[in-house]
Each structure stands twice: as C-alpha cells, then as structure tokens.
Wavefront OBJ file of the C-alpha trace (Angstrom):
o trace
v 0.196 -0.376 0.006
v 2.941 2.240 0.934
v 4.372 1.418 -1.773
v 0.971 2.202 -4.093
v 1.260 5.946 -2.503
v 4.552 6.324 -3.303
v 4.034 5.638 -6.843
v 0.503 7.799 -7.104
v 2.943 10.630 -5.946
v 5.959 10.552 -8.069
v 3.099 10.243 -10.734
v 1.637 13.252 -9.396
v 5.009 14.938 -9.279
v 6.447 14.325 -13.167
v 2.208 15.425 -14.027
v 2.795 18.364 -12.337
v 5.978 19.782 -13.881
v 5.241 17.993 -17.677
v 2.036 17.214 -18.045
v 1.071 20.647 -19.728
v 4.152 21.468 -21.836
v 3.815 17.816 -23.167
v 0.205 18.272 -24.540
v 1.660 21.497 -26.164
v 4.286 19.409 -27.899
v 1.689 17.427 -28.564
v -0.317 19.951 -29.714
v 1.702 21.640 -31.990
v 3.309 18.380 -33.028
v 3.586 18.640 -36.661
v 5.822 21.748 -36.368
v 7.571 20.323 -33.459
v 8.416 17.705 -36.084
v 9.529 19.618 -38.452
v 11.629 21.808 -36.534
v 13.871 18.716 -35.528
v 13.558 18.134 -38.992
v 15.040 21.269 -40.013
v 17.630 21.304 -36.663
v 19.288 18.115 -36.586
v 18.852 18.116 -40.979
v 21.374 21.436 -40.767
v 23.602 19.875 -38.441
v 24.503 17.030 -41.391
v 24.571 19.657 -43.967
v 27.058 21.549 -42.193
v 29.051 18.207 -41.230
v 28.926 17.447 -45.734
v 30.240 20.981 -46.458
v 32.655 20.640 -43.594
v 34.013 17.555 -44.932
v 34.235 18.950 -48.995
v 35.975 22.759 -46.796
v 37.980 21.429 -43.688
v 39.710 24.356 -43.497
v 37.010 26.002 -42.393
v 35.959 23.520 -39.577
v 39.921 24.362 -38.285
v 39.117 28.037 -38.519
v 35.873 27.594 -36.405
v 37.504 25.754 -34.089
v 40.296 28.468 -33.401
v 37.725 30.955 -32.970
v 35.016 28.704 -30.741
v 38.827 28.583 -28.771
v 39.353 32.076 -28.017
v 36.276 32.345 -27.074
v 36.892 30.077 -24.435
v 39.555 31.275 -23.243
v 39.027 34.394 -22.450
v 36.490 36.633 -20.972
v 32.564 34.929 -19.076
v 33.774 31.509 -20.699
v 37.129 31.122 -19.559
v 35.018 30.404 -16.586
v 33.952 26.805 -17.913
v 36.379 26.327 -19.573
v 38.841 26.449 -16.022
v 36.069 24.042 -14.513
v 36.203 21.902 -17.400
v 40.425 22.074 -17.087
v 40.694 21.041 -13.647
v 37.861 18.734 -13.132
v 35.622 20.256 -11.287
v 32.459 18.348 -12.043
v 29.751 20.362 -10.267
v 31.236 24.347 -10.817
v 31.561 22.698 -15.043
v 27.858 21.303 -14.814
v 26.365 24.619 -13.868
v 28.338 27.004 -15.671
v 27.342 24.493 -19.313
v 23.638 24.668 -17.453
v 23.533 28.202 -17.479
v 24.981 29.736 -20.468
v 23.201 26.635 -22.203
v 20.049 28.097 -21.150
v 20.722 31.943 -20.296
v 22.870 32.657 -23.842
v 21.099 29.300 -26.068
v 18.090 28.997 -25.469
v 16.417 32.245 -24.059
v 18.901 35.371 -24.871
v 19.284 34.062 -28.673
v 16.190 32.210 -29.256
v 13.395 33.073 -27.032
v 14.473 37.122 -26.215
v 14.998 38.418 -30.128
v 11.335 36.588 -30.977
v 9.671 38.802 -28.269
v 10.900 41.661 -30.318
v 10.847 40.016 -34.050
v 8.706 37.470 -34.688
v 10.244 34.134 -34.909
v 13.626 36.157 -35.831
v 14.828 33.284 -32.894
v 14.754 30.678 -35.902
v 17.292 31.930 -37.534
v 19.973 32.162 -34.624
v 18.692 28.425 -33.883
v 19.547 27.455 -37.862
v 22.505 28.874 -37.364
v 23.906 26.932 -34.163
v 22.291 24.450 -35.833
v 24.868 25.311 -39.455
v 27.331 25.631 -37.195
v 27.265 22.670 -34.613
v 27.660 20.491 -38.358
v 31.062 22.538 -39.277
v 32.474 21.674 -36.714
v 31.964 18.353 -35.289
v 31.979 16.304 -38.866
v 34.012 13.503 -38.827
v 36.877 15.334 -40.818
v 39.761 13.618 -39.040
v 40.861 10.630 -36.591
v 40.493 13.252 -33.551
v 37.361 14.008 -34.670
v 35.555 10.850 -35.148
v 36.857 9.940 -31.759
v 34.918 13.111 -30.578
v 31.898 12.527 -32.533
v 30.918 9.390 -30.881
v 30.476 10.236 -27.560
v 29.413 13.893 -28.499
v 26.875 13.022 -30.488
v 24.641 12.690 -27.616
v 25.660 15.532 -26.151
v 24.375 17.045 -29.529
v 20.921 15.565 -29.681
v 20.196 16.114 -26.056
v 20.743 20.007 -26.185
v 19.578 20.195 -29.882
v 16.358 18.643 -28.315
v 16.187 21.787 -25.476
v 16.949 24.227 -28.428
v 14.196 22.754 -31.253
v 12.059 23.369 -27.514
v 12.920 26.512 -27.864
v 12.460 27.182 -31.206
v 8.882 25.722 -31.025
v 8.680 28.448 -28.711
v 8.887 30.963 -30.711
v 6.990 29.074 -33.516
v 3.797 28.937 -31.053
v 4.541 32.764 -30.088
v 4.334 34.125 -33.480
v 1.257 32.554 -34.796
v 0.265 33.433 -31.914
v 0.358 36.641 -32.739
v -0.249 36.093 -36.547
v -3.228 32.900 -36.225
v -5.049 33.491 -32.613
v -6.765 30.546 -33.450
v -4.023 28.283 -32.880
v -3.619 28.560 -29.559
v -6.850 29.062 -29.017
v -7.592 33.331 -28.357
v -9.785 35.130 -29.733
v -7.385 38.537 -30.832
v -4.201 38.554 -31.566
v -3.223 40.434 -28.963
v -4.647 37.517 -26.346
v -3.101 35.382 -29.142
v 0.269 36.945 -28.575
v 0.289 36.438 -24.684
v -0.677 32.975 -24.916
v 2.195 32.050 -27.264
v 4.251 33.391 -24.881
v 2.589 31.722 -22.043
v 3.157 28.254 -23.844
v 7.018 29.110 -24.852
v 7.313 29.704 -21.417
v 6.017 26.212 -20.439
v 8.093 24.327 -22.528
v 10.777 25.816 -20.479
v 9.770 23.100 -18.019
v 11.021 20.161 -20.792
v 13.756 22.414 -21.845
v 15.376 22.666 -18.072
v 15.414 18.752 -18.189
v 17.212 18.311 -21.626
v 19.604 21.070 -20.849
v 20.140 19.704 -17.247
v 20.610 15.775 -18.608
v 23.197 17.204 -21.079
v 25.083 19.473 -19.074
v 25.637 16.384 -16.919
v 26.328 14.118 -19.798
v 28.514 16.507 -21.145
v 30.775 16.665 -18.287
v 31.741 13.386 -17.656
v 32.001 13.463 -21.509
v 34.487 15.771 -21.383
v 36.384 14.748 -18.645
v 37.051 11.281 -20.223
v 37.875 12.518 -23.512
v 40.212 14.836 -22.225
v 41.875 11.668 -19.612
v 41.705 9.866 -22.779
v 43.649 12.158 -24.767
v 46.321 13.392 -22.018
v 47.354 10.083 -21.751
l 1 2 3 4 5 6 7 8 9 10 11 12 13 14 15 16 17 18 19 20 21 22 23 24 25 26 27 28 29 30 31 32 33 34 35 36 37 38 39 40 41 42 43 44 45 46 47 48 49 50 51 52 53 54 55 56 57 58 59 60 61 62 63 64 65 66 67 68 69 70 71 72 73 74 75 76 77 78 79 80 81 82 83 84 85 86 87 88 89 90 91 92 93 94 95 96 97 98 99 100 101 102 103 104 105 106 107 108 109 110 111 112 113 114 115 116 117 118 119 120 121 122 123 124 125 126 127 128 129 130 131 132 133 134 135 136 137 138 139 140 141 142 143 144 145 146 147 148 149 150 151 152 153 154 155 156 157 158 159 160 161 162 163 164 165 166 167 168 169 170 171 172 173 174 175 176 177 178 179 180 181 182 183 184 185 186 187 188 189 190 191 192 193 194 195 196 197 198 199 200 201 202 203 204 205 206 207 208 209 210 211 212 213 214 215 216 217 218 219 220 221 222 223
C-alpha cells in the first residue's frame, strides 16, 4: 500500500511538472517534427559541407577556442580543465539556458517574431561544421559527443517551437485558442514559457553528460 502511494505521488509530481508542456508539444506536433528535421538536418548539412571544406572547420574551431579562453566563458574552460565537475556542470547549464536558449532564441522573437529561428538554424549549421568527422580525432570525439548534440539540440528545438507558437499566436490567434491578436501573443508567450520545463530538463541532463564526457576524453587524450 505504501509503495503504491509512493508511486502515485511520483506520478502526480511528474504530471504537474511535465504534463502541460508535453500537451503543448502534442498540440503542435507537426511543427515540432518539422523543427526536428530542420535542426538536425542542418547539422548533417554542416558536416557534409565541412567534409569538403576542412579549412573552414579549423577556422571555426580556432574561433571557439579563443571565445572560451577569454571573457566570461573562460570560467567554463577553467572548470573543465581543473575537473571541477559541479562547477563545470552548473556553468554549462547556465550558459546553455540563459544564452543558448533564452538569449538567442526566445528573447529576440519577443521583439521580432520568428527571428529566433534564424539563430537556432545558425547554431545547428555551426555545430555540423565544427563536429564534422573530417579527421580521426574528430571521429573519436563525435562518437560520444553525438548524445550531447542530441540532448542539447532537443532543448533548442523546443525553444524554437516556443518561437513558432508565439509567432502563430500573434498572426493566427486561433492556433492557441485566442480570439484576438493581443490575446494570441500573450497565450503564445505563456505556452513558450511552459515549454521551458522541458528545456531545463534536457539541458540539465545534457550538461551532466557533457561534463562527464569531456573529462573522460581529456583523460584519454592526456594519456
């Protein structure tokens, strides 16, 4: 009896946390599937392009290296190099949530509808260019890192879905059950915010995995 009550309690917590955002995803299932194909398809396109232009991949990797060796992102690199698991996980999660999801996808779309889709597409393409298995070293890295790309990418796909819902709510209020454009925008923003429960969950899992993966790779490469 106690075990059954515990199971029901866990189920109720799960439903309260993820029930509404999952319902939103199901309601906009077609857009969600299209965005998945679009996002991960761009990663593949980037990988193929880099395979024929390896110099571009090297240039991007150098730029990323510079970005993570100075300024605010230097703290992230330091945490990884010093094997500070908790700090590295927290910083990775915060950067991906605040900058990767909200700052570059959701927020711009509150100013210019749908604009965040461009940034999401840009990130997917750059990921493909950077992680294209053009060398034996990149092939070694890509194999474990594919799961990071999948999990973190799913968070960005959900953020992009929120952008679509916001924009459609403004232009087509009926798609979110609204009677006016103003109400449609508000309900679209509300649903976009509710999707952040799933976004946070994916980014948390991705951050934990990415840190453990990176530390394992560093140990292998060191020796």
